[in-house]
C-alpha positions in Angstrom: 11.2 18.7 -10.6 13.6 16.3 -10.5 12.2 12.4 -9.6 13.6 10.1 -7.1 13.2 6.8 -7.4 12.4 5.2 -3.6 14.0 1.8 -3.0 13.1 1.0 0.7 15.3 -2.1 1.9 12.9 -2.6 4.7 10.0 -3.3 2.3 9.0 -6.6 0.5 11.2 -6.6 -2.4 9.7 -5.0 -5.8 8.7 -8.3 -7.9 9.2 -6.7 -11.3 10.2 -3.4 -13.2 9.0 -1.4 -10.8 10.0 0.9 -7.8 8.2 1.0 -4.9 8.1 5.1 -5.1 8.7 7.6 -7.2 9.0 11.0 -5.5 8.6 14.2 -7.5 8.3 17.9 -6.2 6.4 17.2 -2.8 4.3 14.1 -3.7 5.0 10.4 -3.5 3.9 7.9 -5.9 3.7 4.8 -3.5 3.7 1.3 -6.1 0.2 -0.9 -5.1 1.5 -3.2 -2.4 0.0 -6.7 -1.7 0.8 -8.3 1.6 3.9 -9.2 1.2 6.4 -9.9 4.4 8.6 -7.9 5.3 11.3 -9.9 5.6 11.1 -12.9 3.4 8.4 -11.2 0.4 6.3 -14.0 0.5 2.6 -13.7 0.0 0.7 -13.7 3.3 -2.8 -14.1 2.3 -4.6 -16.1 5.1 -7.4 -13.6 5.8 -8.6 -10.3 4.3 -7.8 -8.6 8.1 -3.8 -9.6 7.8 -3.4 -9.1 4.7 -4.5 -5.7 4.9 -2.3 -5.1 7.4 0.0 -6.1 5.9 0.0 -4.2 2.5 -0.4 -1.3 4.9 2.7 -2.1 7.1 4.8 -2.4 3.3 3.1 1.2 2.9 4.1 2.7 6.3 8.1 1.7 5.9 8.2 2.8 2.1 6.7 6.4 3.0 8.6 7.0 6.0 12.1 5.9 3.8 10.7 8.6 1.6 10.7 11.0 4.6 6.9 11.1 4.7 3.8 8.7 6.7 0.9 7.9 6.4 -0.6 11.0 8.2 0.4 12.6 4.7 -1.8 10.3 2.3 -4.3 12.0 0.4 -5.5 9.4 -1.6 -5.1 5.7 -1.5 -6.7 2.8 -4.1 -7.5 0.0 -2.8 -7.8 -3.2 -5.0 -9.6 -6.2 -3.8 -10.2 -9.8 -5.1 -13.6 -9.9 -3.4 -16.0 -6.8 -2.8 -17.3 -9.1 0.3 -14.1 -8.4 2.1 -14.8 -4.7 1.9 -16.0 -4.3 5.4 -13.2 -6.1 7.2 -10.6 -4.7 4.9 -12.0 -1.2 6.0 -12.1 -1.9 9.9 -8.5 -2.5 9.2 -7.9 0.1 7.5 -9.2 2.4 9.9 -6.7 1.7 12.3 -4.3 3.3 10.1 -6.3 6.3 9.3 -7.8 7.8 11.8 -8.1 11.5 11.2 -7.9 13.4 8.0 -8.7 10.6 6.2 -7.7 10.2 2.9 -10.2 10.6 -0.2 -10.1 6.3 -1.3 -11.1 4.3 -3.7 -12.4 0.5 -3.9 -12.5 -1.5 -6.3 -13.2 -5.4 -6.8 -10.9 -6.7 -9.4 -10.1 -9.9 -11.5 -7.4 -10.9 -10.5 -4.2 -9.6 -8.3 -0.9 -10.1 -8.8 -0.3 -13.8 -7.1 -3.3 -14.1 -6.8 -3.4 -11.7 -3.5 -6.7 -10.7 -1.7 -5.7 -7.1 -1.4 -3.5 -4.5 -3.2 -3.2 -1.0 -2.3 -1.9 2.5 -3.1 -1.3 5.7 -2.3 -0.3 8.6 -3.3 1.3 11.5 -0.2 2.5 14.6 0.3 6.5 15.3 2.1 
């Protein structure tokens, strides 16, 4: 199987030596996305609801660029700076994943890139 690197022009730019996503076979591995504004790349971290929404919007445009969608996500990993944000994050998350919800892990971490409130990574199928 050939590995295809996905660089999505609609998503916030990658801030390091990594790809937005990698496609191999019928799987797409989307790198962890923080709440970075789609146009400027600046961190938008005013509250967990907005941060969750922006991170998921980044994921959505990357998946679309790779020929998939949120409906094709099979696994998510959510990294939270504070597990006290879980309920609020979960409400927004549920707006994006309504039916046939993917498997999910949610982990509190000591620190995220740029001290973001949240980072989300996904695995999807095509």
